[in-house]
C-alpha positions as CSV (number, residue, x, y, z in Angstrom):
1,M,-10.2,-20.8,33.0
2,T,-12.7,-20.7,30.2
3,E,-11.6,-19.3,26.9
4,F,-14.4,-17.4,24.3
5,I,-14.8,-16.2,21.3
6,V,-15.6,-12.9,20.0
7,N,-19.1,-13.2,18.3
8,T,-20.0,-9.7,17.8
9,T,-18.8,-6.9,15.8
10,Y,-16.6,-6.2,19.0
11,A,-16.9,-6.4,22.7
12,N,-17.2,-3.7,24.9
13,L,-14.5,-4.1,27.9
14,Y,-15.8,-2.9,31.8
15,K,-14.1,-1.8,35.0
16,A,-16.4,-3.9,37.0
17,P,-19.3,-6.8,35.4
18,D,-21.9,-4.2,34.9
19,F,-23.2,-2.0,31.4
20,K,-22.9,1.3,33.5
21,S,-19.2,0.5,34.7
22,E,-16.4,2.7,32.8
23,M,-15.7,0.4,29.4
24,I,-12.0,0.3,28.8
25,S,-11.7,-1.2,26.0
26,Q,-12.8,-3.6,22.9
27,A,-12.3,-7.1,21.8
28,L,-12.7,-7.7,18.0
29,L,-15.1,-10.2,16.3
30,W,-13.6,-14.1,16.5
31,E,-10.7,-12.8,19.4
32,K,-10.2,-15.1,21.7
33,L,-10.6,-14.1,25.6
34,T,-9.5,-15.8,28.6
35,A,-11.8,-16.4,31.4
36,F,-11.3,-16.5,35.3
37,E,-14.4,-15.4,37.6
38,K,-17.9,-14.7,36.4
39,R,-20.4,-12.2,38.4
40,N,-24.0,-10.7,37.2
41,D,-23.9,-12.4,33.6
42,F,-20.1,-10.8,33.1
43,Y,-17.3,-12.9,32.6
44,L,-14.1,-11.1,33.5
45,V,-11.1,-11.7,30.8
46,N,-8.0,-11.1,29.2
47,T,-7.8,-10.4,25.6
48,T,-4.7,-11.1,23.6
49,D,-3.2,-8.2,24.3
50,N,-2.9,-9.0,27.4
51,Y,-5.8,-6.4,29.1
52,Q,-8.5,-7.4,31.3
53,G,-12.2,-6.0,31.5
54,W,-15.5,-7.7,31.9
55,V,-17.2,-8.3,28.7
56,S,-21.4,-9.0,28.6
57,E,-22.1,-12.9,28.6
58,T,-24.2,-12.6,25.3
59,Q,-21.4,-11.2,23.5
60,I,-18.9,-14.2,23.7
61,I,-19.5,-17.4,23.1
62,A,-17.4,-21.2,23.9
63,S,-14.9,-22.2,22.3
64,G,-14.9,-25.8,20.2
65,F,-13.3,-25.5,17.0
66,S,-10.1,-24.1,14.6
67,V,-9.8,-23.3,12.4
68,K,-7.0,-23.0,10.1
69,D,-7.0,-20.3,7.8
70,W,-7.4,-17.1,8.5
71,K,-7.1,-13.4,7.1
72,Q,-7.6,-9.3,8.5
73,V,-9.9,-7.2,7.6
74,T,-7.7,-4.2,6.8
75,S,-10.5,-2.3,5.0
76,V,-12.7,0.6,7.1
77,A,-16.9,-0.8,6.3
78,G,-17.1,-3.6,6.1
79,A,-20.2,-6.5,6.1
80,I,-20.7,-10.9,6.3
81,Y,-23.8,-11.8,3.8
82,E,-25.3,-14.3,4.3
83,R,-25.2,-15.4,1.0
84,A,-22.7,-14.2,-2.1
85,N,-25.1,-11.1,-2.5
86,A,-24.3,-7.2,-1.7
87,N,-27.9,-6.8,-1.8
88,G,-29.0,-10.2,0.7
89,M,-28.8,-9.9,4.6
90,I,-26.1,-8.4,6.7
91,I,-25.6,-10.7,9.7
92,R,-22.4,-8.6,11.1
93,T,-20.1,-5.7,10.6
94,T,-16.4,-6.2,11.0
95,T,-14.0,-3.7,11.5
96,P,-9.8,-3.0,10.4
97,G,-7.5,-5.6,12.2
98,C,-10.2,-8.7,13.2
99,R,-9.5,-11.7,12.0
100,I,-11.7,-14.1,10.4
101,P,-11.4,-17.2,8.2
102,V,-11.9,-18.2,5.1
103,L,-13.4,-21.2,3.5
104,E,-13.8,-20.0,0.3
105,E,-13.3,-17.8,-2.1
106,R,-15.3,-17.2,-5.7
107,K,-15.3,-14.2,-7.9
108,G,-14.9,-11.7,-5.5
109,W,-16.1,-12.8,-2.9
110,T,-14.4,-15.5,0.5
111,K,-16.8,-17.7,2.6
112,T,-16.3,-17.2,6.4
113,K,-17.9,-18.7,9.0
114,L,-19.0,-16.8,12.2
115,P,-18.2,-17.9,16.2
116,D,-21.8,-19.1,16.5
117,R,-21.0,-21.4,13.1
118,A,-23.2,-19.8,11.0
119,Y,-21.8,-19.6,7.3
120,G,-21.9,-16.0,5.6
121,W,-19.7,-14.1,2.8
122,I,-18.1,-10.7,2.7
123,K,-16.3,-9.3,-0.4
124,S,-12.9,-10.6,-0.9
125,T,-11.7,-6.4,-1.2
126,I,-12.2,-5.4,2.4
127,T,-9.5,-8.1,3.6
128,K,-7.1,-6.3,0.8
129,E,-3.5,-6.6,2.0
130,S,-1.9,-3.9,2.5
131,P,1.9,-3.4,2.8
132,C,3.4,-1.4,5.1
133,L,6.7,-1.8,3.6
134,N,8.1,2.4,5.1
135,R,7.1,5.1,6.6
136,G,4.4,6.5,4.1
137,D,2.7,3.5,4.3
138,F,2.2,3.7,7.8
139,I,0.8,7.3,7.1
140,K,-2.1,6.0,4.8
141,L,-2.9,3.3,6.5
142,A,-3.3,6.1,9.3
143,K,-5.3,8.3,7.7
144,R,-7.8,5.6,6.9
145,F,-9.4,6.7,10.3
146,L,-9.4,10.3,9.5
147,G,-12.9,11.8,10.8
148,I,-13.8,8.6,13.1
149,P,-15.2,9.9,16.6
150,Y,-13.6,9.6,19.4
151,V,-14.9,6.6,22.0
152,W,-13.0,6.1,25.2
153,G,-11.7,2.8,25.4
154,G,-12.7,2.6,21.9
155,K,-10.4,0.6,19.3
156,T,-13.1,0.1,16.2
157,V,-14.5,2.4,13.1
158,Y,-17.9,3.1,15.6
159,G,-14.7,5.1,17.8
160,F,-11.7,4.8,18.8
161,D,-9.9,6.5,21.7
162,C,-6.3,7.9,21.3
163,S,-4.6,4.8,22.1
164,G,-7.0,2.1,20.7
165,L,-6.0,3.6,17.3
166,V,-2.3,3.5,17.6
167,Q,-2.8,0.1,18.4
168,I,-4.7,-0.7,15.4
169,V,-2.7,1.0,13.2
170,H,0.4,-1.0,14.2
171,Q,-1.7,-4.3,14.0
172,L,-2.5,-3.7,10.5
173,A,1.1,-2.6,9.9
174,G,2.2,-5.9,11.2
175,I,3.7,-4.4,15.0
176,N,1.6,-5.5,17.5
177,I,1.8,-3.5,20.9
178,R,0.5,-2.9,24.1
179,R,-3.3,-0.9,24.6
180,D,-3.0,2.2,26.7
181,A,-1.2,4.6,26.3
182,W,1.3,4.8,28.8
183,M,2.1,0.7,28.3
184,Q,2.7,2.5,24.6
185,Y,5.3,4.8,25.7
186,E,7.0,1.7,28.2
187,D,7.6,-0.2,25.4
188,A,8.2,1.8,22.1
189,D,12.1,2.9,21.4
190,F,13.4,6.4,21.8
191,V,13.7,9.0,19.4
192,S,13.9,12.6,20.7
193,D,12.2,15.5,23.6
194,K,12.1,18.0,20.8
195,P,8.7,18.0,19.0
196,D,9.8,18.7,15.7
197,A,11.9,16.1,15.6
198,A,8.9,13.6,14.5
199,Q,9.8,11.6,11.0
200,P,6.4,10.2,9.6
201,G,4.9,7.3,12.2
202,D,6.4,8.7,15.1
203,L,4.7,8.5,17.9
204,Y,4.0,12.0,20.1
205,F,3.2,10.9,24.2
206,F,1.4,13.7,26.3
207,S,0.9,13.6,29.7
208,K,-0.9,16.7,31.7
209,D,0.5,16.4,35.5
210,Q,4.0,15.4,33.4
211,K,4.1,12.2,34.9
212,R,1.4,9.9,33.9
213,V,1.3,9.2,30.2
214,S,-2.2,10.2,29.2
215,H,-2.1,10.4,24.9
216,V,-0.1,9.7,21.9
217,G,-0.4,10.4,18.4
218,I,0.7,9.8,14.8
219,A,3.6,11.7,13.5
220,L,2.6,13.3,9.8
221,G,6.1,15.2,10.1
222,S,6.9,18.1,10.0
223,G,5.2,19.2,13.8
224,L,1.7,17.7,12.9
225,I,0.6,14.5,14.3
226,L,-2.8,12.2,13.5
227,H,-4.3,11.4,17.1
228,A,-8.0,11.2,18.0
229,R,-9.6,13.9,20.3
230,G,-13.2,14.6,19.7
231,Y,-12.0,12.4,16.3
232,V,-9.7,11.5,14.5
233,R,-8.3,14.9,13.3
234,I,-4.7,16.6,12.2
235,N,-3.5,19.3,14.7
236,S,-0.1,20.5,15.3
237,V,2.5,20.8,18.4
238,V,4.5,23.9,16.5
239,S,3.6,26.8,17.6
240,G,2.4,29.5,14.4
241,Q,1.1,26.1,12.2
242,K,-2.1,25.9,10.9
243,D,-4.2,23.4,13.6
244,Y,-1.9,24.6,16.5
245,D,-2.9,23.8,19.4
246,R,-0.8,25.2,22.6
247,T,-1.9,22.5,25.0
248,L,-0.3,19.5,23.0
249,E,3.2,21.8,23.4
250,K,2.1,22.2,26.7
251,D,1.9,18.6,27.3
252,F,4.7,16.9,25.4
253,V,6.3,14.8,27.1
254,G,8.4,12.9,23.6
255,I,9.0,11.3,20.5
256,K,9.3,7.6,20.6
257,A,8.5,5.2,17.9
258,F,7.9,1.5,17.2
259,L,8.6,1.8,13.3
260,C,13.0,2.6,13.2
261,K,13.8,-0.3,10.9
262,L,11.0,1.4,8.3
263,G,12.6,3.7,6.2
264,A,11.7,6.9,5.2
265,N,9.6,6.3,1.5
């Protein structure tokens, strides 16, 4: 086995070693990958959340050094500049959830290093911590992503699928969960089988065939759900409410949560 690091803002993971294959997930800048096999200029890898797929060798680099201090990117929009100057050349962009090395902090800027050993600068505000002390804080994190388009397999601000959105919001809240909706359904704590019983931050789960969970969204309370369908939006699972979506009520499976220890406010 060989270890690699993602050297781009994000690297797409494919179902087969081919750019024409289905994209099933993404790995973020600086994420460590464990490779098992190489085929057609692609590596079969495991991500840090133990998700497996094929990644292009052009987007990764061999892991050859360690970093002591890291910060997680929390801002929706961010860039790494060649110099500490917002009018300078951008050498990478960032997406929430990726972690970057911290080498130096100076007058609102942070010096960082890229996997290819290039150096750059980011505005310190893009790694500002967002404490998640209660469910209200969690909902504020989730609402940052409203309007972002749906992309199958996506987990970045360039496009989310339903479970990628849920995974990244939990990660920003300090809670690591698995990637797919059915995995999240398996792992979360049971709350209720009544659609109007969700607290803000609970998760709604859905299935078109009532067998395998295929969709997930974040409860906002009062029957409202924030989810990625077409784009990150708010709908209702309760008939008669504004933005009611009949298919959500029909496909509803249950409510579970990873936030059972967080307070309500």
